[in-house]
N, C-alpha and C positions, 0 to 999 in steps of 0.2 A: 503493501499500499504505499510505499515510499520511493518517487520516482528517483531521487538522488542515490538512494541505495541500490536500485537496478542500476542507474548509470555506472556506479562504481564497479559492479560486477560485468557489465555489458561491453564496457572500454577494454576489459582485459580479454575479451573473447574474439572470434574472427566471425560473427553473425553478421549476415547482410541484410536482413529483414526484422520488421517489427510489426507484429499482430495486436490488433484491439477486439478481445472476445467479451466473455462475461459468464455465460450467456450471451446476451444482448447488450453491448456497449453503448448503444443509443438510449437505453433508459437512464443512463445518467450523463447524457450530453453535455453538461457544462465540464464534467470531468473529462470526457472525451476530447473536447477542445482543448483543455488545459495541458492532458498528457500528449496529444498529438504536436502542439506547439512546442512542448518543453523537451521532447525528443527530436523532433524535426531540425529544432534550432541546434542541437548538439550533434546530431548524426544526420546531416543533410542527404548524404549519399546513399541511405538504407532505402529499401522499399517498404513501404507502409500499407497494411490492408486492415480491413473491419469486418466484423461479422454481425449479421441483424436478420430479423425475420420480416423487418419492412413494416410492421404493423403501425409503429408509431412515428416512423420516419417521414419527414417533410421534404419537399424540394429544396427548401431554404436549408435545411440541415445538410443535404448533399453539397450544395453550394459551397457551404461554410466549411465543411472538412476537405473539401477539393481545392479551396483556396489556401489552407494551411498544409498542404502536401501529399494528401492520402491519395496513392496510386491505384488501389482496388478496393471494391466493396463485395461482400459475398452474401447472397440473400438464402435463407433457408424458406423456400416457397411451400413447404410442406404445412407450415404454419397457418398459410392463408388459401389452403385447398389446392395449391400448384397454378393456377390459372387466374387468380384474382385481377380482374380488370386496373383495379388501383395500383397493385404491386408491379404489374405489366408496365404501366405507364410510368412508375418510380424509376424502374429498370431502364426504359428506353432513354429518361432523362440522364441517369447514370451513365449510361454509354456514351453521352457527349462530353462527360466532366472527367472521368476516370479513364487510366490505361486500360485497365480490364474489370469487366463486370462477370463476376461467377456466381453461378447457382450451386449450392452445395445441400445435398439432401439425404436423409437416410434412405435406404432401399426397403421400403416397406412392401412385402409381396401383395397384400392386398389392394394396394394403390397402383398396381403395374399400369393397368388401362389408362388411369387418370392422368399419370406421369407421360405416357405415350401420346395422349391427347394433347397434353401441354407444351409438348415440344416445339411444334411450330411457332407457337406465340413467343417462347424464349427467342427463337430465330429472329422474329419481327422486332423483338425488343432489343435487339443488338447485344445479346450474351455472348461474351467469348469462350467461356470454359462451364462445364458441367462435372461436378465432382459427385461421386455416388460412395456412399460407404455403407456398410452392413449395419443392419437394423438391431440395435443392443436390446435386449431383453432383462427387464429389470427382475429382482427377487419377486416381487409381488406379481408378475405377469407369468413367472416360469410355470407354475402349475398348469394353466391352461394353455401353454405353448410347449409342452414338455416334448411333444413328438416332433418339434422342429427346433428344439434347442441344441445349440452347439456350444461346446465350451472351448475358450481359448485363454492361453495364460501369456499376457504380454509382457515380454521381456523375461519370463520366468519369475515374475513378481505379481502381476495384478491379474486377477481371474475376472473374464468377463463372459458373458453369454449372448449368444447373438442368434439369430434367425437364419438357419442353415439355407433357406431358399432365396436369401438375399441376394446370393451371388449369381444364382440363376437369373434373377430379375436384373441385375447390374448387366449382365452379358446380353440379353436381351435388348436392354436400351441402347447399349453400344453399337448392336448390330443393326438396330432400328437407324440410328443416327447414321451410320455408313451408308445402308443402303439408300436413305432418302436424301444423303448430302447436305445433312444439316451442317451449318457453317461456324458451329463452335467445336471446341475439343471436348471429348470424354474422358475423365480420368477414373479409374476404379481403385478406390482407397480403400484397398483390402487390409484386414488385421495384418496379414503377413507383411504388407508395406508399411503398416505402422509400427510393426517390430523393427523394420530396417531404421525408419525415423527416428524412433526412440533411443536406438542403440548409439546411432550417431550424435544424437543430441546429449546423450549421457557421456559419450566418449569426449565431446568438446568440453562439456561442463567440467 
C-alpha cells in the first residue's frame, strides 16, 4: 500500500511493465490516478496497463488515464454479459486512446455460445487481444461441479481447482477466430503457462 516502498524494490529489478489490478482498480479511481502518475514519472519507459470490468468506467476516466501514460486497458466482459452495448462503445473509445485494448475473460464452458456470438462485436470495437484463462472453481462450487473439477498445484505451492472443460472451450474460440479471420490475437493463458510466468517472476524476485 506504499508506493515509495514499491519503488525501492522495483528499481532493483529488471521489470519492464507495471499493471494496476485489484479486482478493479477503477473502483478507487483517485488512487489509480495518483499511482499511475507517481510511477510513470519515475519509470516513463515502462509499459502500463490496467484491469477493469468497465461497469463504472466513464469515457472521461479513460481519457484521464490515457493522458497520464496508460498504454493498455483490459476488460473482463464476462461481468457485463459479453456484449453489453455500453461496454462495446467504451472499448471502441478506448481503442482510439490506448496502444492496446484487451478482453480478458475466464473460459466458462456454459457461456461458449454467448462468447462466440460476441466476437464480431469485439472486432468492430477495435479490440487487439483476447485473453482466455481457465475457469477456477471455488470451494463452495466444487461439490456441484465435482465431475468437471481438475486440480492444479501452481508452482508446487498453491492448490487450484478449475473446470476441465475450459480448455476445450478455449481451443474452440481460438479456432473460430482463426477460421473467421477475426482481427485480434487470441492468447490461451493456461495454468501451465501461468506456472512458467510465476516461476520466472519468483526467479527475478
